[in-house]
N, CA, C and O atoms as CSV, one atom per row, in Angstrom:
chain,resi,resn,atom,element,x,y,z
A,1,MET,N,N,-0.699,27.209,-4.957
A,1,MET,CA,C,-1.513,27.018,-3.776
A,1,MET,C,C,-1.347,25.579,-3.287
A,1,MET,O,O,-1.367,24.637,-4.079
A,2,LYS,N,N,-1.186,25.424,-1.992
A,2,LYS,CA,C,-1.033,24.090,-1.402
A,2,LYS,C,C,-2.396,23.464,-1.131
A,2,LYS,O,O,-3.401,24.150,-0.942
A,3,THR,N,N,-2.388,22.135,-1.118
A,3,THR,CA,C,-3.606,21.375,-0.905
A,3,THR,C,C,-3.425,20.443,0.289
A,3,THR,O,O,-2.449,19.697,0.362
A,4,ALA,N,N,-4.368,20.492,1.220
A,4,ALA,CA,C,-4.312,19.650,2.426
A,4,ALA,C,C,-5.532,18.740,2.475
A,4,ALA,O,O,-6.668,19.191,2.324
A,5,PHE,N,N,-5.281,17.457,2.689
A,5,PHE,CA,C,-6.339,16.474,2.881
A,5,PHE,C,C,-6.541,16.291,4.373
A,5,PHE,O,O,-5.578,16.096,5.115
A,6,LEU,N,N,-7.792,16.352,4.817
A,6,LEU,CA,C,-8.108,16.169,6.234
A,6,LEU,C,C,-8.696,14.793,6.459
A,6,LEU,O,O,-9.663,14.401,5.805
A,7,ASP,N,N,-8.105,14.063,7.389
A,7,ASP,CA,C,-8.634,12.766,7.789
A,7,ASP,C,C,-9.916,13.004,8.604
A,7,ASP,O,O,-10.141,14.092,9.133
A,8,ALA,N,N,-10.737,11.971,8.688
A,8,ALA,CA,C,-12.020,12.079,9.400
A,8,ALA,C,C,-11.840,12.549,10.836
A,8,ALA,O,O,-12.655,13.321,11.341
A,9,ASN,N,N,-10.774,12.088,11.503
A,9,ASN,CA,C,-10.627,12.456,12.916
A,9,ASN,C,C,-10.395,13.952,13.109
A,9,ASN,O,O,-10.692,14.480,14.180
A,10,ILE,N,N,-9.881,14.637,12.114
A,10,ILE,CA,C,-9.713,16.091,12.217
A,10,ILE,C,C,-11.090,16.761,12.238
A,10,ILE,O,O,-11.339,17.653,13.049
A,11,LEU,N,N,-11.976,16.329,11.349
A,11,LEU,CA,C,-13.324,16.899,11.347
A,11,LEU,C,C,-14.091,16.527,12.603
A,11,LEU,O,O,-14.819,17.351,13.156
A,12,LEU,N,N,-13.931,15.290,13.056
A,12,LEU,CA,C,-14.592,14.876,14.298
A,12,LEU,C,C,-14.108,15.718,15.475
A,12,LEU,O,O,-14.905,16.148,16.308
A,13,ASP,N,N,-12.805,15.948,15.535
A,13,ASP,CA,C,-12.251,16.774,16.610
A,13,ASP,C,C,-12.759,18.208,16.516
A,13,ASP,O,O,-13.057,18.834,17.533
A,14,PHE,N,N,-12.855,18.721,15.303
A,14,PHE,CA,C,-13.342,20.081,15.090
A,14,PHE,C,C,-14.794,20.226,15.546
A,14,PHE,O,O,-15.147,21.205,16.204
A,15,LEU,N,N,-15.621,19.262,15.200
A,15,LEU,CA,C,-17.058,19.362,15.455
A,15,LEU,C,C,-17.469,18.987,16.879
A,15,LEU,O,O,-18.554,19.360,17.327
A,16,ASP,N,N,-16.619,18.259,17.589
A,16,ASP,CA,C,-16.969,17.795,18.938
A,16,ASP,C,C,-16.024,18.415,19.958
A,16,ASP,O,O,-14.870,18.003,20.082
A,17,GLY,N,N,-16.518,19.397,20.679
A,17,GLY,CA,C,-15.711,20.117,21.652
A,17,GLY,C,C,-15.200,19.280,22.800
A,17,GLY,O,O,-14.336,19.737,23.548
A,18,ASN,N,N,-15.706,18.067,22.967
A,18,ASN,CA,C,-15.257,17.196,24.052
A,18,ASN,C,C,-14.086,16.308,23.665
A,18,ASN,O,O,-13.524,15.619,24.515
A,19,ARG,N,N,-13.717,16.317,22.405
A,19,ARG,CA,C,-12.632,15.434,21.965
A,19,ARG,C,C,-11.268,16.039,22.325
A,19,ARG,O,O,-11.114,17.258,22.404
A,20,ARG,N,N,-10.305,15.177,22.538
A,20,ARG,CA,C,-8.975,15.558,23.025
A,20,ARG,C,C,-8.293,16.615,22.156
A,20,ARG,O,O,-7.671,17.536,22.686
A,21,PHE,N,N,-8.400,16.499,20.839
A,21,PHE,CA,C,-7.692,17.414,19.946
A,21,PHE,C,C,-8.602,18.480,19.327
A,21,PHE,O,O,-8.310,19.015,18.258
A,22,HIS,N,N,-9.709,18.780,20.017
A,22,HIS,CA,C,-10.645,19.786,19.500
A,22,HIS,C,C,-9.958,21.124,19.257
A,22,HIS,O,O,-10.047,21.674,18.159
A,23,ASP,N,N,-9.279,21.651,20.261
A,23,ASP,CA,C,-8.646,22.966,20.118
A,23,ASP,C,C,-7.600,22.966,19.007
A,23,ASP,O,O,-7.494,23.935,18.255
A,24,ALA,N,N,-6.841,21.903,18.901
A,24,ALA,CA,C,-5.826,21.811,17.845
A,24,ALA,C,C,-6.479,21.767,16.471
A,24,ALA,O,O,-5.980,22.383,15.529
A,25,ALA,N,N,-7.584,21.049,16.346
A,25,ALA,CA,C,-8.280,20.971,15.057
A,25,ALA,C,C,-8.837,22.335,14.654
A,25,ALA,O,O,-8.766,22.716,13.486
A,26,VAL,N,N,-9.387,23.067,15.616
A,26,VAL,CA,C,-9.902,24.412,15.336
A,26,VAL,C,C,-8.758,25.313,14.864
A,26,VAL,O,O,-8.901,26.031,13.874
A,27,LYS,N,N,-7.640,25.276,15.558
A,27,LYS,CA,C,-6.478,26.094,15.160
A,27,LYS,C,C,-5.965,25.685,13.788
A,27,LYS,O,O,-5.607,26.540,12.979
A,28,ALA,N,N,-5.928,24.389,13.521
A,28,ALA,CA,C,-5.430,23.912,12.233
A,28,ALA,C,C,-6.320,24.376,11.088
A,28,ALA,O,O,-5.818,24.808,10.051
A,29,LEU,N,N,-7.630,24.292,11.263
A,29,LEU,CA,C,-8.524,24.757,10.205
A,29,LEU,C,C,-8.381,26.259,9.978
A,29,LEU,O,O,-8.397,26.723,8.838
A,30,ARG,N,N,-8.244,27.009,11.049
A,30,ARG,CA,C,-8.030,28.458,10.891
A,30,ARG,C,C,-6.739,28.738,10.138
A,30,ARG,O,O,-6.695,29.606,9.266
A,31,LEU,N,N,-5.692,28.001,10.478
A,31,LEU,CA,C,-4.397,28.178,9.824
A,31,LEU,C,C,-4.464,27.811,8.339
A,31,LEU,O,O,-3.921,28.520,7.493
A,32,LEU,N,N,-5.128,26.708,8.035
A,32,LEU,CA,C,-5.280,26.300,6.631
A,32,LEU,C,C,-6.010,27.374,5.828
A,32,LEU,O,O,-5.622,27.693,4.704
A,33,ILE,N,N,-7.059,27.922,6.411
A,33,ILE,CA,C,-7.829,28.970,5.724
A,33,ILE,C,C,-6.999,30.239,5.594
A,33,ILE,O,O,-6.976,30.856,4.529
A,34,ASP,N,N,-6.312,30.638,6.671
A,34,ASP,CA,C,-5.480,31.847,6.632
A,34,ASP,C,C,-4.351,31.740,5.613
A,34,ASP,O,O,-3.956,32.736,5.006
A,35,ARG,N,N,-3.835,30.523,5.428
A,35,ARG,CA,C,-2.735,30.309,4.479
A,35,ARG,C,C,-3.228,29.942,3.077
A,35,ARG,O,O,-2.436,29.558,2.217
A,36,ASP,N,N,-4.520,30.061,2.855
A,36,ASP,CA,C,-5.136,29.810,1.544
A,36,ASP,C,C,-4.896,28.411,0.999
A,36,ASP,O,O,-4.682,28.239,-0.201
A,37,TYR,N,N,-4.929,27.428,1.859
A,37,TYR,CA,C,-4.840,26.041,1.402
A,37,TYR,C,C,-6.146,25.661,0.718
A,37,TYR,O,O,-7.217,26.115,1.121
A,38,ASP,N,N,-6.060,24.834,-0.306
A,38,ASP,CA,C,-7.224,24.113,-0.789
A,38,ASP,C,C,-7.414,22.955,0.176
A,38,ASP,O,O,-6.466,22.217,0.448
A,39,ILE,N,N,-8.607,22.786,0.691
A,39,ILE,CA,C,-8.884,21.729,1.654
A,39,ILE,C,C,-9.675,20.626,0.945
A,39,ILE,O,O,-10.646,20.886,0.235
A,40,VAL,N,N,-9.226,19.387,1.164
A,40,VAL,CA,C,-9.809,18.229,0.498
A,40,VAL,C,C,-10.231,17.206,1.548
A,40,VAL,O,O,-9.515,16.952,2.517
A,41,ILE,N,N,-11.410,16.625,1.333
A,41,ILE,CA,C,-11.868,15.472,2.106
A,41,ILE,C,C,-12.486,14.498,1.110
A,41,ILE,O,O,-12.697,14.837,-0.054
A,42,SER,N,N,-12.773,13.301,1.572
A,42,SER,CA,C,-13.435,12.326,0.698
A,42,SER,C,C,-14.923,12.258,1.014
A,42,SER,O,O,-15.362,12.645,2.097
A,43,GLU,N,N,-15.688,11.760,0.051
A,43,GLU,CA,C,-17.112,11.534,0.283
A,43,GLU,C,C,-17.318,10.603,1.459
A,43,GLU,O,O,-18.262,10.760,2.234
A,44,ASP,N,N,-16.435,9.638,1.586
A,44,ASP,CA,C,-16.510,8.657,2.659
A,44,ASP,C,C,-16.460,9.322,4.037
A,44,ASP,O,O,-17.123,8.878,4.974
A,45,ILE,N,N,-15.682,10.369,4.144
A,45,ILE,CA,C,-15.549,11.071,5.426
A,45,ILE,C,C,-16.879,11.712,5.825
A,45,ILE,O,O,-17.202,11.779,7.011
A,46,LEU,N,N,-17.641,12.175,4.856
A,46,LEU,CA,C,-18.938,12.780,5.174
A,46,LEU,C,C,-19.829,11.797,5.932
A,46,LEU,O,O,-20.424,12.145,6.952
A,47,THR,N,N,-19.913,10.585,5.432
A,47,THR,CA,C,-20.793,9.608,6.076
A,47,THR,C,C,-20.250,9.177,7.431
A,47,THR,O,O,-21.016,8.963,8.371
A,48,THR,N,N,-18.938,9.051,7.532
A,48,THR,CA,C,-18.329,8.668,8.810
A,48,THR,C,C,-18.602,9.724,9.873
A,48,THR,O,O,-19.013,9.399,10.987
A,49,VAL,N,N,-18.375,10.971,9.535
A,49,VAL,CA,C,-18.573,12.063,10.488
A,49,VAL,C,C,-20.048,12.171,10.868
A,49,VAL,O,O,-20.380,12.322,12.044
A,50,TYR,N,N,-20.912,12.094,9.891
A,50,TYR,CA,C,-22.347,12.180,10.185
A,50,TYR,C,C,-22.791,11.060,11.124
A,50,TYR,O,O,-23.593,11.282,12.031
A,51,TYR,N,N,-22.273,9.877,10.902
A,51,TYR,CA,C,-22.643,8.721,11.728
A,51,TYR,C,C,-22.196,8.905,13.177
A,51,TYR,O,O,-22.922,8.542,14.102
A,52,ILE,N,N,-20.997,9.470,13.379
A,52,ILE,CA,C,-20.408,9.526,14.721
A,52,ILE,C,C,-20.881,10.731,15.533
A,52,ILE,O,O,-21.178,10.595,16.720
A,53,VAL,N,N,-20.954,11.900,14.914
A,53,VAL,CA,C,-21.291,13.117,15.668
A,53,VAL,C,C,-22.770,13.098,16.051
A,53,VAL,O,O,-23.636,12.818,15.221
A,54,LYS,N,N,-23.039,13.395,17.301
A,54,LYS,CA,C,-24.396,13.330,17.839
A,54,LYS,C,C,-25.300,14.468,17.336
A,54,LYS,O,O,-26.492,14.263,17.108
A,55,ASN,N,N,-24.727,15.658,17.167
A,55,ASN,CA,C,-25.510,16.829,16.770
A,55,ASN,C,C,-25.664,16.850,15.246
A,55,ASN,O,O,-24.931,17.548,14.546
A,56,LYS,N,N,-26.631,16.071,14.747
A,56,LYS,CA,C,-26.826,15.908,13.303
A,56,LYS,C,C,-27.125,17.230,12.582
A,56,LYS,O,O,-26.565,17.462,11.511
A,57,PRO,N,N,-27.992,18.113,13.130
A,57,PRO,CA,C,-28.241,19.378,12.429
A,57,PRO,C,C,-26.969,20.228,12.262
A,57,PRO,O,O,-26.775,20.858,11.221
A,58,ALA,N,N,-26.116,20.245,13.275
A,58,ALA,CA,C,-24.868,21.018,13.182
A,58,ALA,C,C,-23.942,20.426,12.118
A,58,ALA,O,O,-23.277,21.160,11.387
A,59,VAL,N,N,-23.905,19.097,12.038
A,59,VAL,CA,C,-23.073,18.438,11.029
A,59,VAL,C,C,-23.579,18.778,9.634
A,59,VAL,O,O,-22.790,19.090,8.742
A,60,LEU,N,N,-24.886,18.718,9.446
A,60,LEU,CA,C,-25.449,19.042,8.135
A,60,LEU,C,C,-25.194,20.501,7.761
A,60,LEU,O,O,-24.909,20.798,6.601
A,61,ASP,N,N,-25.293,21.413,8.726
A,61,ASP,CA,C,-24.984,22.821,8.465
A,61,ASP,C,C,-23.519,22.985,8.067
A,61,ASP,O,O,-23.192,23.730,7.143
A,62,PHE,N,N,-22.648,22.275,8.779
A,62,PHE,CA,C,-21.214,22.319,8.463
A,62,PHE,C,C,-20.960,21.798,7.051
A,62,PHE,O,O,-20.221,22.419,6.287
A,63,PHE,N,N,-21.561,20.670,6.697
A,63,PHE,CA,C,-21.389,20.103,5.359
A,63,PHE,C,C,-21.906,21.060,4.288
A,63,PHE,O,O,-21.275,21.217,3.242
A,64,ALA,N,N,-23.033,21.690,4.535
A,64,ALA,CA,C,-23.580,22.649,3.569
A,64,ALA,C,C,-22.618,23.809,3.357
A,64,ALA,O,O,-22.467,24.299,2.238
A,65,MET,N,N,-21.969,24.248,4.430
A,65,MET,CA,C,-21.035,25.365,4.334
A,65,MET,C,C,-19.771,24.980,3.561
A,65,MET,O,O,-19.315,25.741,2.707
A,66,ILE,N,N,-19.206,23.814,3.851
A,66,ILE,CA,C,-17.926,23.464,3.229
A,66,ILE,C,C,-18.078,22.951,1.804
A,66,ILE,O,O,-17.111,22.968,1.042
A,67,GLN,N,N,-19.257,22.501,1.433
A,67,GLN,CA,C,-19.435,21.900,0.121
A,67,GLN,C,C,-18.997,22.828,-1.010
A,67,GLN,O,O,-18.426,22.361,-1.996
A,68,SER,N,N,-19.245,24.098,-0.894
A,68,SER,CA,C,-18.870,25.030,-1.965
A,68,SER,C,C,-17.449,25.568,-1.798
A,68,SER,O,O,-16.934,26.229,-2.699
A,69,GLN,N,N,-16.814,25.297,-0.667
A,69,GLN,CA,C,-15.496,25.861,-0.396
A,69,GLN,C,C,-14.372,24.831,-0.423
A,69,GLN,O,O,-13.234,25.168,-0.752
A,70,TRP,N,N,-14.673,23.587,-0.083
A,70,TRP,CA,C,-13.673,22.522,-0.037
A,70,TRP,C,C,-13.881,21.585,-1.219
A,70,TRP,O,O,-14.934,21.598,-1.856
A,71,HIS,N,N,-12.887,20.788,-1.502
A,71,HIS,CA,C,-12.999,19.766,-2.536
A,71,HIS,C,C,-13.379,18.447,-1.864
A,71,HIS,O,O,-12.712,17.994,-0.933
A,72,ILE,N,N,-14.437,17.854,-2.340
A,72,ILE,CA,C,-14.887,16.561,-1.823
A,72,ILE,C,C,-14.682,15.556,-2.943
A,72,ILE,O,O,-15.339,15.614,-3.982
A,73,VAL,N,N,-13.744,14.623,-2.706
A,73,VAL,CA,C,-13.334,13.715,-3.773
A,73,VAL,C,C,-13.902,12.311,-3.577
A,73,VAL,O,O,-14.197,11.878,-2.463
A,74,SER,N,N,-14.041,11.627,-4.702
A,74,SER,CA,C,-14.439,10.222,-4.718
A,74,SER,C,C,-13.185,9.382,-4.891
A,74,SER,O,O,-12.185,9.855,-5.430
A,75,PHE,N,N,-13.237,8.148,-4.438
A,75,PHE,CA,C,-12.082,7.268,-4.582
A,75,PHE,C,C,-11.949,6.752,-6.012
A,75,PHE,O,O,-10.874,6.837,-6.606
A,76,GLY,N,N,-13.012,6.228,-6.554
A,76,GLY,CA,C,-12.965,5.594,-7.856
A,76,GLY,C,C,-12.433,4.174,-7.757
A,76,GLY,O,O,-11.805,3.799,-6.767
A,77,SER,N,N,-12.690,3.398,-8.785
A,77,SER,CA,C,-12.363,1.972,-8.737
A,77,SER,C,C,-10.868,1.698,-8.675
A,77,SER,O,O,-10.456,0.725,-8.043
A,78,ALA,N,N,-10.038,2.528,-9.313
A,78,ALA,CA,C,-8.592,2.272,-9.292
A,78,ALA,C,C,-8.033,2.397,-7.874
A,78,ALA,O,O,-7.219,1.575,-7.453
A,79,VAL,N,N,-8.465,3.414,-7.143
A,79,VAL,CA,C,-8.013,3.599,-5.762
A,79,VAL,C,C,-8.523,2.460,-4.884
A,79,VAL,O,O,-7.783,1.932,-4.055
A,80,ILE,N,N,-9.772,2.087,-5.065
A,80,ILE,CA,C,-10.337,0.995,-4.267
A,80,ILE,C,C,-9.587,-0.302,-4.536
A,80,ILE,O,O,-9.255,-1.031,-3.601
A,81,GLU,N,N,-9.318,-0.594,-5.791
A,81,GLU,CA,C,-8.573,-1.814,-6.137
A,81,GLU,C,C,-7.183,-1.814,-5.525
A,81,GLU,O,O,-6.742,-2.829,-4.986
A,82,GLU,N,N,-6.480,-0.671,-5.603
A,82,GLU,CA,C,-5.143,-0.588,-5.023
A,82,GLU,C,C,-5.186,-0.756,-3.508
A,82,GLU,O,O,-4.335,-1.438,-2.935
A,83,ALA,N,N,-6.161,-0.145,-2.861
A,83,ALA,CA,C,-6.292,-0.259,-1.401
A,83,ALA,C,C,-6.555,-1.701,-0.986
A,83,ALA,O,O,-5.975,-2.182,-0.013
A,84,ILE,N,N,-7.411,-2.381,-1.706
A,84,ILE,CA,C,-7.695,-3.785,-1.395
A,84,ILE,C,C,-6.430,-4.621,-1.560
A,84,ILE,O,O,-6.115,-5.454,-0.710
A,85,ARG,N,N,-5.709,-4.397,-2.650
A,85,ARG,CA,C,-4.477,-5.142,-2.894
A,85,ARG,C,C,-3.466,-4.916,-1.764
A,85,ARG,O,O,-2.867,-5.868,-1.263
A,86,LEU,N,N,-3.280,-3.660,-1.370
A,86,LEU,CA,C,-2.325,-3.344,-0.310
A,86,LEU,C,C,-2.728,-3.992,1.014
A,86,LEU,O,O,-1.878,-4.502,1.744
A,87,CYS,N,N,-4.015,-3.971,1.318
A,87,CYS,CA,C,-4.490,-4.560,2.576
A,87,CYS,C,C,-4.409,-6.086,2.557
A,87,CYS,O,O,-4.239,-6.710,3.605
A,88,LYS,N,N,-4.526,-6.678,1.395
A,88,LYS,CA,C,-4.342,-8.129,1.303
A,88,LYS,C,C,-2.872,-8.487,1.500
A,88,LYS,O,O,-2.550,-9.511,2.103
A,89,GLU,N,N,-1.979,-7.628,0.985
A,89,GLU,CA,C,-0.540,-7.867,1.134
A,89,GLU,C,C,-0.093,-7.688,2.579
A,89,GLU,O,O,0.801,-8.390,3.050
A,90,ASP,N,N,-0.714,-6.750,3.277
A,90,ASP,CA,C,-0.356,-6.490,4.674
A,90,ASP,C,C,-1.633,-6.320,5.494
A,90,ASP,O,O,-2.198,-5.227,5.546
A,91,PRO,N,N,-2.087,-7.396,6.133
A,91,PRO,CA,C,-3.346,-7.344,6.887
A,91,PRO,C,C,-3.343,-6.380,8.080
A,91,PRO,O,O,-4.393,-6.145,8.678
A,92,THR,N,N,-2.187,-5.822,8.432
A,92,THR,CA,C,-2.164,-4.850,9.528
A,92,THR,C,C,-2.636,-3.473,9.065
A,92,THR,O,O,-2.935,-2.617,9.898
A,93,PHE,N,N,-2.707,-3.243,7.755
A,93,PHE,CA,C,-3.182,-1.961,7.245
A,93,PHE,C,C,-4.683,-1.818,7.508
A,93,PHE,O,O,-5.431,-2.794,7.456
A,94,ASP,N,N,-5.100,-0.603,7.787
A,94,ASP,CA,C,-6.501,-0.261,7.980
A,94,ASP,C,C,-7.041,0.197,6.621
A,94,ASP,O,O,-6.583,1.204,6.080
A,95,LEU,N,N,-8.004,-0.531,6.075
A,95,LEU,CA,C,-8.537,-0.213,4.747
A,95,LEU,C,C,-9.010,1.233,4.654
A,95,LEU,O,O,-8.749,1.905,3.656
A,96,GLU,N,N,-9.693,1.712,5.671
A,96,GLU,CA,C,-10.197,3.090,5.638
A,96,GLU,C,C,-9.044,4.087,5.514
A,96,GLU,O,O,-9.127,5.034,4.732
A,97,ASP,N,N,-7.975,3.880,6.278
A,97,ASP,CA,C,-6.815,4.779,6.194
A,97,ASP,C,C,-6.137,4.694,4.827
A,97,ASP,O,O,-5.747,5.714,4.258
A,98,VAL,N,N,-5.999,3.491,4.309
A,98,VAL,CA,C,-5.363,3.313,2.999
A,98,VAL,C,C,-6.185,4.025,1.923
A,98,VAL,O,O,-5.628,4.706,1.062
A,99,LEU,N,N,-7.503,3.866,1.975
A,99,LEU,CA,C,-8.360,4.557,1.014
A,99,LEU,C,C,-8.202,6.073,1.096
A,99,LEU,O,O,-8.087,6.750,0.075
A,100,GLN,N,N,-8.198,6.599,2.326
A,100,GLN,CA,C,-8.050,8.045,2.489
A,100,GLN,C,C,-6.702,8.520,1.935
A,100,GLN,O,O,-6.635,9.517,1.215
A,101,ALA,N,N,-5.635,7.801,2.277
A,101,ALA,CA,C,-4.296,8.183,1.826
A,101,ALA,C,C,-4.181,8.139,0.304
A,101,ALA,O,O,-3.675,9.075,-0.315
A,102,LEU,N,N,-4.649,7.056,-0.286
A,102,LEU,CA,C,-4.568,6.941,-1.742
A,102,LEU,C,C,-5.470,7.961,-2.432
A,102,LEU,O,O,-5.138,8.464,-3.505
A,103,GLY,N,N,-6.605,8.261,-1.815
A,103,GLY,CA,C,-7.475,9.310,-2.350
A,103,GLY,C,C,-6.801,10.672,-2.309
A,103,GLY,O,O,-6.932,11.468,-3.238
A,104,ALA,N,N,-6.077,10.934,-1.222
A,104,ALA,CA,C,-5.327,12.199,-1.120
A,104,ALA,C,C,-4.237,12.268,-2.178
A,104,ALA,O,O,-4.024,13.314,-2.791
A,105,ARG,N,N,-3.555,11.166,-2.387
A,105,ARG,CA,C,-2.512,11.127,-3.412
A,105,ARG,C,C,-3.117,11.338,-4.804
A,105,ARG,O,O,-2.576,12.088,-5.615
A,106,GLN,N,N,-4.233,10.675,-5.068
A,106,GLN,CA,C,-4.904,10.822,-6.363
A,106,GLN,C,C,-5.342,12.267,-6.598
A,106,GLN,O,O,-5.332,12.746,-7.732
A,107,ALA,N,N,-5.724,12.955,-5.530
A,107,ALA,CA,C,-6.158,14.352,-5.626
A,107,ALA,C,C,-4.971,15.325,-5.644
A,107,ALA,O,O,-5.164,16.541,-5.631
A,108,HIS,N,N,-3.748,14.788,-5.673
A,108,HIS,CA,C,-2.512,15.586,-5.729
A,108,HIS,C,C,-2.353,16.514,-4.528
A,108,HIS,O,O,-1.893,17.648,-4.660
A,109,CYS,N,N,-2.739,16.017,-3.359
A,109,CYS,CA,C,-2.584,16.809,-2.136
A,109,CYS,C,C,-1.113,16.901,-1.757
A,109,CYS,O,O,-0.335,15.974,-1.982
A,110,ASP,N,N,-0.753,18.028,-1.183
A,110,ASP,CA,C,0.609,18.242,-0.706
A,110,ASP,C,C,0.796,17.697,0.704
A,110,ASP,O,O,1.920,17.442,1.137
A,111,LEU,N,N,-0.309,17.522,1.413
A,111,LEU,CA,C,-0.246,17.232,2.842
A,111,LEU,C,C,-1.502,16.490,3.276
A,111,LEU,O,O,-2.598,16.758,2.785
A,112,ILE,N,N,-1.325,15.554,4.205
A,112,ILE,CA,C,-2.438,14.907,4.891
A,112,ILE,C,C,-2.317,15.258,6.366
A,112,ILE,O,O,-1.241,15.133,6.952
A,113,ILE,N,N,-3.419,15.700,6.968
A,113,ILE,CA,C,-3.430,15.994,8.395
A,113,ILE,C,C,-4.345,14.968,9.059
A,113,ILE,O,O,-5.499,14.797,8.665
A,114,THR,N,N,-3.808,14.290,10.072
A,114,THR,CA,C,-4.539,13.231,10.766
A,114,THR,C,C,-4.121,13.219,12.232
A,114,THR,O,O,-3.072,13.750,12.594
A,115,ASN,N,N,-4.945,12.613,13.059
A,115,ASN,CA,C,-4.564,12.363,14.454
A,115,ASN,C,C,-4.311,10.887,14.684
A,115,ASN,O,O,-4.213,10.439,15.826
A,116,ASP,N,N,-4.206,10.138,13.613
A,116,ASP,CA,C,-3.984,8.699,13.666
A,116,ASP,C,C,-2.483,8.433,13.497
A,116,ASP,O,O,-1.938,8.607,12.407
A,117,ALA,N,N,-1.831,8.019,14.558
A,117,ALA,CA,C,-0.378,7.778,14.517
A,117,ALA,C,C,-0.006,6.651,13.570
A,117,ALA,O,O,1.125,6.597,13.087
A,118,ARG,N,N,-0.944,5.750,13.299
A,118,ARG,CA,C,-0.653,4.613,12.421
A,118,ARG,C,C,-1.225,4.803,11.013
A,118,ARG,O,O,-1.376,3.831,10.273
A,119,PHE,N,N,-1.540,6.031,10.642
A,119,PHE,CA,C,-2.133,6.318,9.334
A,119,PHE,C,C,-1.203,5.843,8.222
A,119,PHE,O,O,0.012,6.020,8.308
A,120,TYR,N,N,-1.764,5.248,7.194
A,120,TYR,CA,C,-0.999,4.685,6.080
A,120,TYR,C,C,-0.208,5.779,5.362
A,120,TYR,O,O,-0.754,6.834,5.038
A,121,ARG,N,N,1.054,5.528,5.118
A,121,ARG,CA,C,1.938,6.474,4.412
A,121,ARG,C,C,1.991,6.096,2.932
A,121,ARG,O,O,2.326,4.963,2.587
A,122,CYS,N,N,1.663,7.034,2.075
A,122,CYS,CA,C,1.566,6.744,0.642
A,122,CYS,C,C,2.461,7.642,-0.203
A,122,CYS,O,O,2.320,7.684,-1.425
A,123,GLY,N,N,3.379,8.357,0.437
A,123,GLY,CA,C,4.241,9.269,-0.300
A,123,GLY,C,C,3.820,10.725,-0.182
A,123,GLY,O,O,4.562,11.618,-0.590
A,124,VAL,N,N,2.636,10.974,0.373
A,124,VAL,CA,C,2.188,12.337,0.636
A,124,VAL,C,C,2.596,12.675,2.068
A,124,VAL,O,O,2.391,11.874,2.980
A,125,GLU,N,N,3.168,13.852,2.263
A,125,GLU,CA,C,3.561,14.242,3.623
A,125,GLU,C,C,2.357,14.109,4.555
A,125,GLU,O,O,1.280,14.634,4.272
A,126,THR,N,N,2.551,13.407,5.659
A,126,THR,CA,C,1.472,13.136,6.598
A,126,THR,C,C,1.880,13.632,7.975
A,126,THR,O,O,2.897,13.206,8.524
A,127,LEU,N,N,1.081,14.535,8.529
A,127,LEU,CA,C,1.402,15.145,9.815
A,127,LEU,C,C,0.239,14.993,10.793
A,127,LEU,O,O,-0.930,15.083,10.417
A,128,HIS,N,N,0.591,14.762,12.053
A,128,HIS,CA,C,-0.370,14.856,13.140
A,128,HIS,C,C,-0.757,16.329,13.237
A,128,HIS,O,O,0.051,17.197,12.907
A,129,VAL,N,N,-1.958,16.624,13.678
A,129,VAL,CA,C,-2.420,18.001,13.737
A,129,VAL,C,C,-1.466,18.896,14.536
A,129,VAL,O,O,-1.251,20.051,14.167
A,130,GLU,N,N,-0.897,18.376,15.618
A,130,GLU,CA,C,0.024,19.178,16.419
A,130,GLU,C,C,1.342,19.421,15.677
A,130,GLU,O,O,1.948,20.481,15.834
A,131,GLU,N,N,1.787,18.459,14.878
A,131,GLU,CA,C,2.968,18.676,14.033
A,131,GLU,C,C,2.692,19.764,13.005
A,131,GLU,O,O,3.539,20.622,12.756
A,132,PHE,N,N,1.510,19.725,12.412
A,132,PHE,CA,C,1.149,20.756,11.449
A,132,PHE,C,C,1.162,22.134,12.094
A,132,PHE,O,O,1.675,23.087,11.508
A,133,LEU,N,N,0.607,22.247,13.285
A,133,LEU,CA,C,0.554,23.542,13.960
A,133,LEU,C,C,1.940,24.066,14.312
A,133,LEU,O,O,2.146,25.279,14.348
A,134,SER,N,N,2.889,23.179,14.569
A,134,SER,CA,C,4.226,23.633,14.943
A,134,SER,C,C,5.156,23.801,13.737
A,134,SER,O,O,6.302,24.225,13.882
A,135,SER,N,N,4.648,23.463,12.544
A,135,SER,CA,C,5.503,23.593,11.344
A,135,SER,C,C,5.405,24.966,10.726
A,135,SER,O,O,6.057,25.237,9.718
């Protein structure tokens, strides 16, 4: 079974119908479920999504639904230390993206799906949602 890590922007696009990639995110989640992917997100993504999305009750309902179906991973100190080191070596890196990428790698994900063109590459295949849909 394949494992896909979803970046925060995929969930934001899914939950907010006004966002540019909403339809693509909905299709991608349907495809992941239809293809029996294990879906992984980080604990950090929960707080980010909750903070940004205006409809808090809908977000909480969504989180309650996915909690038993998706894997929600923690970074742990080793991932945090590595992310800090990498960002100190290259200040152009986005710490949040590096943490997500390294967390996906630690969780042995086969794929990361993001809408961030500058998302940190860590050796895990990383696709824009539209690339995933066309693959």
